[in-house]
C-alpha positions as CSV (number, residue, x, y, z in Angstrom):
1,M,0.0,0.0,0.0
2,T,2.8,2.4,0.9
3,V,4.6,1.6,-2.3
4,N,1.5,2.2,-4.4
5,L,0.9,5.5,-2.7
6,F,4.5,6.5,-3.4
7,V,4.2,5.5,-7.1
8,T,0.9,7.4,-7.4
9,S,2.4,10.5,-5.8
10,L,5.3,10.4,-8.3
11,R,2.9,10.0,-11.3
12,K,0.8,13.1,-10.4
13,P,3.5,15.7,-10.8
14,A,4.6,14.0,-14.0
15,L,1.0,14.1,-15.3
16,V,0.6,17.7,-14.3
17,L,4.0,18.6,-16.0
18,G,3.0,16.7,-19.1
19,T,-0.3,18.4,-19.3
20,A,1.4,21.8,-18.8
21,L,3.9,21.1,-21.6
22,V,1.1,20.1,-24.0
23,M,-0.9,23.3,-23.2
24,A,2.3,25.4,-23.6
25,A,3.0,23.8,-26.9
26,G,-0.6,24.5,-28.0
27,V,-0.3,28.2,-27.1
28,Q,3.0,28.6,-29.0
29,A,1.7,26.7,-32.0
30,A,-1.1,29.3,-32.5
31,P,-0.1,31.9,-35.0
32,L,0.1,35.5,-33.8
33,D,-2.4,37.5,-35.8
34,T,-3.3,40.5,-33.7
35,V,-1.1,43.4,-32.4
36,Q,-2.0,45.2,-29.3
37,I,-1.0,48.8,-30.2
38,D,-1.6,50.1,-26.7
39,K,1.1,47.6,-25.5
40,S,3.5,48.2,-28.4
41,K,6.2,50.8,-29.1
42,M,7.9,52.4,-32.2
43,G,11.1,54.3,-31.4
44,F,14.3,55.6,-32.9
45,S,17.7,56.9,-32.0
46,F,20.3,59.0,-33.7
47,K,23.2,61.3,-33.1
48,Q,23.0,65.1,-33.3
49,M,26.4,66.9,-33.1
50,G,27.8,63.6,-31.7
51,V,25.2,63.4,-28.9
52,A,22.9,60.4,-28.7
53,M,19.2,61.4,-29.1
54,D,16.0,59.3,-29.2
55,G,12.3,59.7,-29.8
56,H,9.2,57.7,-30.7
57,F,6.1,57.7,-32.9
58,A,2.8,57.9,-31.0
59,K,0.6,56.6,-33.8
60,F,1.2,53.4,-35.9
61,S,-0.6,50.3,-37.0
62,A,0.5,46.8,-37.7
63,A,-0.9,43.7,-39.5
64,L,0.6,40.3,-38.6
65,N,0.3,36.6,-39.4
66,F,3.3,34.9,-37.7
67,D,3.5,31.2,-37.1
68,P,7.0,30.0,-36.3
69,A,6.1,26.6,-37.7
70,K,5.1,28.1,-41.1
71,L,7.5,30.9,-41.7
72,E,7.1,30.7,-45.5
73,Q,3.5,31.9,-45.0
74,A,4.3,34.7,-42.5
75,K,3.1,38.2,-43.3
76,A,3.8,41.5,-41.6
77,S,3.2,45.1,-42.4
78,I,3.6,48.3,-40.4
79,E,2.3,51.8,-41.1
80,V,3.8,54.7,-39.1
81,D,2.0,58.1,-38.9
82,L,5.1,60.4,-39.3
83,T,3.1,63.4,-38.0
84,S,3.0,61.7,-34.6
85,I,6.8,62.0,-34.1
86,D,8.0,63.0,-30.7
87,T,11.6,64.0,-30.5
88,G,11.3,65.4,-27.0
89,S,11.4,69.0,-28.5
90,G,8.3,70.7,-29.8
91,E,10.5,72.9,-32.1
92,A,12.2,69.9,-33.5
93,D,8.9,68.1,-34.0
94,Q,7.7,71.0,-36.2
95,E,10.9,71.1,-38.1
96,V,11.1,67.3,-39.1
97,V,7.6,67.2,-40.5
98,G,8.5,69.9,-43.0
99,K,9.5,69.5,-46.6
100,A,13.2,69.2,-46.0
101,W,12.7,66.3,-43.7
102,F,9.7,64.0,-43.8
103,N,7.5,66.3,-45.9
104,T,4.4,64.8,-44.2
105,A,2.0,67.1,-46.2
106,A,2.9,64.9,-49.2
107,F,4.1,61.7,-47.5
108,P,2.3,61.3,-44.2
109,K,3.2,57.7,-43.6
110,A,6.2,55.3,-43.5
111,V,5.4,51.8,-44.6
112,F,7.2,48.5,-44.0
113,L,6.3,45.3,-45.7
114,A,8.0,42.0,-44.8
115,K,9.1,39.9,-47.7
116,Q,10.8,37.0,-45.9
117,I,11.2,35.8,-42.3
118,K,13.8,33.2,-41.5
119,Q,14.9,31.6,-38.2
120,I,18.5,32.1,-37.2
121,A,18.4,30.7,-33.6
122,P,15.7,29.6,-31.1
123,N,13.2,32.5,-30.9
124,Q,15.5,34.6,-33.1
125,Y,14.7,35.6,-36.6
126,E,15.8,37.8,-39.5
127,V,13.2,39.8,-41.4
128,L,13.8,41.1,-44.9
129,G,11.4,43.7,-46.0
130,S,10.7,46.9,-48.0
131,L,10.7,50.2,-46.2
132,S,9.0,53.2,-48.0
133,I,9.5,56.7,-46.7
134,K,9.0,60.0,-48.6
135,G,8.4,58.3,-51.9
136,H,11.6,56.2,-51.7
137,S,11.7,52.4,-51.1
138,R,14.7,50.4,-49.9
139,D,15.1,46.8,-48.7
140,I,16.2,46.4,-45.1
141,K,17.0,43.6,-42.8
142,S,15.8,43.6,-39.2
143,A,16.6,41.4,-36.2
144,L,13.5,40.0,-34.5
145,K,13.2,38.3,-31.1
146,L,10.1,36.3,-30.1
147,S,9.4,36.3,-26.3
148,P,6.3,34.1,-25.4
149,Q,4.4,35.5,-22.4
150,G,1.4,33.3,-21.6
151,K,-1.2,33.6,-24.4
152,S,0.6,36.6,-25.9
153,S,4.1,37.2,-27.2
154,V,6.4,40.1,-27.5
155,L,8.1,40.6,-30.9
156,S,11.0,43.0,-30.5
157,G,13.9,44.1,-32.7
158,S,15.7,46.9,-34.5
159,F,17.3,47.9,-37.7
160,T,19.5,50.8,-39.0
161,L,18.6,53.0,-42.0
162,Q,20.5,55.7,-43.7
163,R,18.4,58.8,-43.9
164,A,20.1,59.9,-47.1
165,D,18.5,56.8,-48.8
166,F,15.1,58.3,-48.2
167,A,15.9,62.0,-48.7
168,I,15.3,62.7,-45.0
169,G,17.1,66.0,-44.5
170,E,17.5,67.8,-47.7
171,G,19.4,71.0,-48.6
172,M,21.4,72.4,-45.7
173,W,20.5,69.2,-43.7
174,S,21.9,66.8,-46.3
175,K,25.3,66.8,-44.7
176,F,26.0,64.6,-41.7
177,D,28.0,67.0,-39.5
178,V,24.9,68.0,-37.5
179,V,22.6,65.0,-37.8
180,A,24.2,61.6,-38.5
181,N,23.2,59.5,-41.5
182,D,22.5,56.4,-39.4
183,I,19.1,56.2,-37.8
184,Q,18.3,53.2,-35.6
185,V,14.7,52.1,-35.5
186,N,13.5,50.1,-32.5
187,F,10.2,48.3,-32.1
188,Q,8.3,46.2,-29.6
189,F,5.0,44.6,-30.5
190,T,2.7,42.7,-28.1
191,A,0.8,40.2,-30.2
192,F,-1.7,37.3,-29.7
193,N,-3.9,34.9,-31.5
194,A,-7.4,36.4,-31.8
195,A,-9.1,33.0,-31.7
196,A,-7.3,32.1,-28.5
197,G,-7.9,35.4,-26.9
198,K,-5.4,37.6,-24.9
């Protein structure tokens, strides 16, 4: 009787653990298809006169269909409202939406469209996509990290663009002595599967 009780007590944790693993696998297997904008961020950093600066965009949208088991079918797109830029300076915010910089009157949005997503390590990916700003399009590669958190996951990463490729900063601003050419874009999206719920 004592032996049977001991064996039974051993089986219960194993059963619970097995069930938990199956449930976890089921959650991870569900494709991520909905982005929670209120729990997501789009930021950037650059150097001005050699000093590190950063900012963010308050308004953006994202469409996603990301299943790690079917990367060949993965789709992702991001639209950023350039007028929602926040550099930390009201004067700078007014300057960068002007014609010499983003020219938001003619080009109010930046658009990124993923073309290919490939896995390079566990929960680590490389995204190749097309970025369009101010009427110019360039292919860029971005690092992407997947961090499962219960029913949702956080997709985070960054990439560097050269502002000259997109005519961001024309005329007197086309030189890089004041504002550097390299702009690093950082993103963090919280996503989940709509059918499974948050």
